[in-house]
N, C-alpha and C positions, 0 to 999 in steps of 0.2 A: 944462363937463366934457363930455369924451366917453367914453360906456360904450362898452364891448366884449365882447360875449359869448365866454367859454371854452370853445372846443366840445370841447377836451381834457378840460378838467373835469366839462362835461356828461357825456362818454361814460364817465368814470370814476366817476360817479354811479350812470349807469345799472346799471354790471357791479358795483356792489357787491351783493355777496348773491347771485350767481348761480353757475353751473355750465353748462360748454356741453360737448356731445357731438356728435360730427363721426360721420356715418353713412354707410356706402358701401353702397347697394342697388337693386337691378334692377325697377324699378315706380317707376308713375307718383306722386304726392307724393299724390292723393287717395286712392289704393288702400294707398299705406304709412298714411296715418292713420287709414283704415277699418278696416286688418289690427290697429294699435295699439288703438283704441276696441273691437274686437271679441276681443281675446286680453288685452290686460291691464285693460279695463275703464276707461278713460280717454274721453273726450269729446269728443274735439278736432273743432273747427268753423274752418272757412276764414273769416277777418278782413278783409273787403277795408278795413276803416277803416286796417290798420297794414299794409298792402301796400307793401314798400320800391319807391320808383323812385330808378334810377340814372341818368344821363345820361352816356356814354362817348362818344367819337369822334362825336359829332351824333347820336346815337340814344339812345331811348329803352330800357328795361331794365327790366321787372316781377318780384318775386320774390314771389311769394305765401307770405303767413305763416298758418299753423293755431294757434289757441289752446284751451288749456284752464285752466280755472281748480279746484283743488281745492276741493268745497265747503266754508264754512266755516274757511277759511284765509284765507292771503295767499299763497300759493305758485300761481305761475302757470309754465305750459308752454307754450312757443314751439317751434312746427317750421319753420324756414324752408328753401326749395328753393333749393340751391345757385349752380344753373343756370340762365340763361333764355338762348336763342338765342345758344350761344356766349360768353356773357360770365356772369362770376363773382362771386358776391355777397361770396365771402370767396377772392382768387387765389392767395392762401398752400395753400389748402385744395382745389385743384381738384378732387382725388381723391374728395373727400367729395360725396354728392348730396344729404344735407340734414343741418341744423345743427338742434339742440334745447338751445333754451335754457332751464335752470329757473331762475327770480328769484323769490325772497320772503324768505317764514320759511325756517326754518332746513331745509336739504336735506344730512342727514349723510352720510357716508362709505358708511352701511351701506345705506339709501336709496338711493344711487346706484348700487351695485353691483349692487343686485336691481332696478335698472329696466334696466340694461345686460345681463344676464343674462336677463331676458324679452325685450328688444327681439333679443338672438342669436337666438331661438326662433323669428322670423318670416319664412316663406319670402322668399327674396329679400335678407334681410339677409347682406352679406356679411362686413361690419367696424363696430364700433363704439369708440371710442376715447374718453376725455374731454381736452380739447384747454384748455390751460393760456394764462390771459389773456398772458402774456410771449409766446407764439408767435404772437398773434392781431395782426397789422400793420395790417387793416382794419375793425376792430371797430365803427367809428363807422358802417359799413354796417349794422350790426346795429340799430342806434338807431331807433327809429320816434316 
């Protein structure tokens, strides 16, 4: 009997209990995370262990991922840089510079709204919007 790994099923499992925000901002990823840490009180850190590596057109692309886990909870925040050397992690959202994935414990609508309002106040942020799973064609690219 031959076993086959179902990538679509793994991706769906990964995206269970998640919310995804798209952010357009005129800043580098490390500065953006620094601003979030200082203004909102999070503690995002670059996590090289979950950096996303894609191979397209015979080239390697590397997308850094910043991570913050809310203490004493199972709520994890990840910020992905959506662009590297002309290639996009989620090409369907080329206008978004960053992707903010919230995964784990319940993240109610009110908390999401408050987060969006706080991020809007950060210098350089031009747009922030919640992205629904139905509109994400390449969501497998976010799985680490």
